[in-house]
FIKOLZA-1660 file (N, C-alpha, C; in steps of 0.1 Angstrom, whole numbers, plus 5000, padded with zeros to 4 digits):
% residues 59
   i   px   py   pz ch aa at
   1 2783 4070 8568  A  M  N
   1 2768 4073 8561  A  M CA
   1 2770 4072 8547  A  M  C
   2 2759 4066 8545  A  F  N
   2 2758 4062 8529  A  F CA
   2 2755 4074 8521  A  F  C
   3 2757 4074 8509  A  G  N
   3 2753 4087 8497  A  G CA
   3 2766 4100 8502  A  G  C
   4 2770 4100 8513  A  W  N
   4 2780 4108 8511  A  W CA
   4 2790 4113 8502  A  W  C
   5 2790 4122 8496  A  T  N
   5 2799 4127 8485  A  T CA
   5 2807 4139 8489  A  T  C
   6 2803 4144 8499  A  G  N
   6 2814 4155 8501  A  G CA
   6 2810 4172 8495  A  G  C
   7 2798 4170 8487  A  N  N
   7 2794 4184 8478  A  N CA
   7 2779 4185 8476  A  N  C
   8 2775 4195 8472  A  F  N
   8 2763 4199 8471  A  F CA
   8 2759 4202 8460  A  F  C
   9 2746 4208 8455  A  L  N
   9 2743 4212 8445  A  L CA
   9 2737 4226 8446  A  L  C
  10 2743 4237 8445  A  K  N
  10 2736 4250 8449  A  K CA
  10 2727 4252 8435  A  K  C
  11 2716 4258 8437  A  V  N
  11 2708 4261 8424  A  V CA
  11 2702 4276 8425  A  V  C
  12 2705 4284 8416  A  D  N
  12 2700 4299 8419  A  D CA
  12 2687 4298 8404  A  D  C
  13 2675 4296 8407  A  L  N
  13 2665 4298 8397  A  L CA
  13 2662 4312 8397  A  L  C
  14 2668 4319 8401  A  T  N
  14 2666 4333 8396  A  T CA
  14 2676 4337 8383  A  T  C
  15 2685 4330 8383  A  R  N
  15 2698 4334 8374  A  R CA
  15 2699 4322 8364  A  R  C
  16 2694 4311 8367  A  N  N
  16 2697 4300 8361  A  N CA
  16 2707 4293 8361  A  N  C
  17 2716 4295 8373  A  K  N
  17 2728 4289 8374  A  K CA
  17 2728 4277 8385  A  K  C
  18 2738 4268 8385  A  A  N
  18 2741 4256 8393  A  A CA
  18 2756 4258 8396  A  A  C
  19 2759 4255 8409  A  V  N
  19 2768 4257 8413  A  V CA
  19 2772 4245 8423  A  V  C
  20 2782 4238 8421  A  E  N
  20 2786 4228 8431  A  E CA
  20 2795 4229 8443  A  E  C
  21 2792 4230 8456  A  E  N
  21 2800 4237 8465  A  E CA
  21 2805 4224 8475  A  E  C
  22 2818 4226 8477  A  L  N
  22 2822 4212 8481  A  L CA
  22 2821 4212 8502  A  L  C
  23 2818 4202 8507  A  Y  N
  23 2818 4203 8523  A  Y CA
  23 2825 4193 8527  A  Y  C
  24 2833 4196 8539  A  D  N
  24 2840 4186 8549  A  D CA
  24 2830 4175 8554  A  D  C
  25 2837 4165 8557  A  S  N
  25 2834 4150 8561  A  S CA
  25 2826 4155 8571  A  S  C
  26 2834 4165 8580  A  L  N
  26 2828 4168 8595  A  L CA
  26 2816 4171 8598  A  L  C
  27 2812 4178 8589  A  L  N
  27 2795 4183 8586  A  L CA
  27 2788 4170 8587  A  L  C
  28 2792 4159 8581  A  A  N
  28 2785 4150 8579  A  A CA
  28 2785 4142 8595  A  A  C
  29 2792 4145 8605  A  I  N
  29 2794 4137 8616  A  I CA
  29 2790 4149 8627  A  I  C
  30 2788 4163 8623  A  R  N
  30 2780 4173 8636  A  R CA
  30 2768 4175 8632  A  R  C
  31 2763 4172 8618  A  F  N
  31 2751 4175 8615  A  F CA
  31 2744 4162 8604  A  F  C
  32 2739 4155 8616  A  I  N
  32 2735 4139 8606  A  I CA
  32 2722 4141 8602  A  I  C
  33 2723 4136 8587  A  G  N
  33 2710 4136 8583  A  G CA
  33 2706 4149 8575  A  G  C
  34 2697 4152 8564  A  G  N
  34 2693 4161 8553  A  G CA
  34 2692 4171 8561  A  G  C
  35 2681 4171 8573  A  R  N
  35 2680 4177 8582  A  R CA
  35 2689 4189 8589  A  R  C
  36 2696 4180 8593  A  G  N
  36 2707 4189 8599  A  G CA
  36 2713 4194 8587  A  G  C
  37 2721 4189 8581  A  F  N
  37 2728 4196 8567  A  F CA
  37 2722 4207 8564  A  F  C
  38 2706 4208 8563  A  A  N
  38 2700 4219 8558  A  A CA
  38 2699 4230 8567  A  A  C
  39 2697 4232 8581  A  A  N
  39 2697 4237 8592  A  A CA
  39 2709 4241 8594  A  A  C
  40 2721 4237 8591  A  K  N
  40 2734 4239 8595  A  K CA
  40 2735 4256 8581  A  K  C
  41 2732 4249 8570  A  I  N
  41 2735 4258 8559  A  I CA
  41 2724 4269 8563  A  I  C
  42 2714 4267 8562  A  L  N
  42 2704 4278 8561  A  L CA
  42 2711 4287 8577  A  L  C
  43 2714 4285 8586  A  W  N
  43 2718 4287 8596  A  W CA
  43 2728 4299 8592  A  W  C
  44 2739 4294 8583  A  D  N
  44 2751 4303 8579  A  D CA
  44 2750 4316 8570  A  D  C
  45 2744 4310 8558  A  Q  N
  45 2739 4315 8547  A  Q CA
  45 2727 4325 8551  A  Q  C
  46 2717 4327 8560  A  L  N
  46 2708 4336 8559  A  L CA
  46 2709 4343 8570  A  L  C
  47 2709 4359 8567  A  A  N
  47 2706 4370 8577  A  A CA
  47 2695 4373 8587  A  A  C
  48 2697 4372 8597  A  P  N
  48 2687 4376 8608  A  P CA
  48 2678 4383 8603  A  P  C
  49 2661 4381 8603  A  G  N
  49 2655 4390 8600  A  G CA
  49 2647 4388 8582  A  G  C
  50 2652 4378 8580  A  V  N
  50 2648 4377 8562  A  V CA
  50 2635 4377 8564  A  V  C
  51 2627 4383 8554  A  D  N
  51 2613 4382 8550  A  D CA
  51 2615 4367 8540  A  D  C
  52 2605 4359 8549  A  P  N
  52 2602 4345 8545  A  P CA
  52 2600 4344 8528  A  P  C
  53 2598 4357 8521  A  L  N
  53 2588 4355 8509  A  L CA
  53 2600 4364 8498  A  L  C
  54 2611 4372 8506  A  S  N
  54 2619 4375 8496  A  S CA
  54 2632 4371 8488  A  S  C
  55 2636 4375 8477  A  P  N
  55 2642 4366 8473  A  P CA
  55 2657 4364 8477  A  P  C
  56 2663 4371 8490  A  E  N
  56 2676 4370 8499  A  E CA
  56 2669 4355 8507  A  E  C
  57 2660 4348 8504  A  N  N
  57 2656 4339 8512  A  N CA
  57 2661 4328 8508  A  N  C
  58 2669 4321 8509  A  K  N
  58 2677 4311 8501  A  K CA
  58 2667 4292 8501  A  K  C
  59 2657 4290 8510  A  L  N
  59 2647 4283 8510  A  L CA
  59 2638 4281 8496  A  L  C
% end
């Protein structure tokens, strides 16, 4: 996959912070493309029932 560096930049606009997170290349194989990555990360990090407009929503 072209452009895969193995990391993502997580930006917190509330706290004005940015953190680099490392991901295994297996993620790139299982969830091809940006939409697949985003869906997997949101699935793992969001609690069920989070209000779409609340600060707890990461999107």
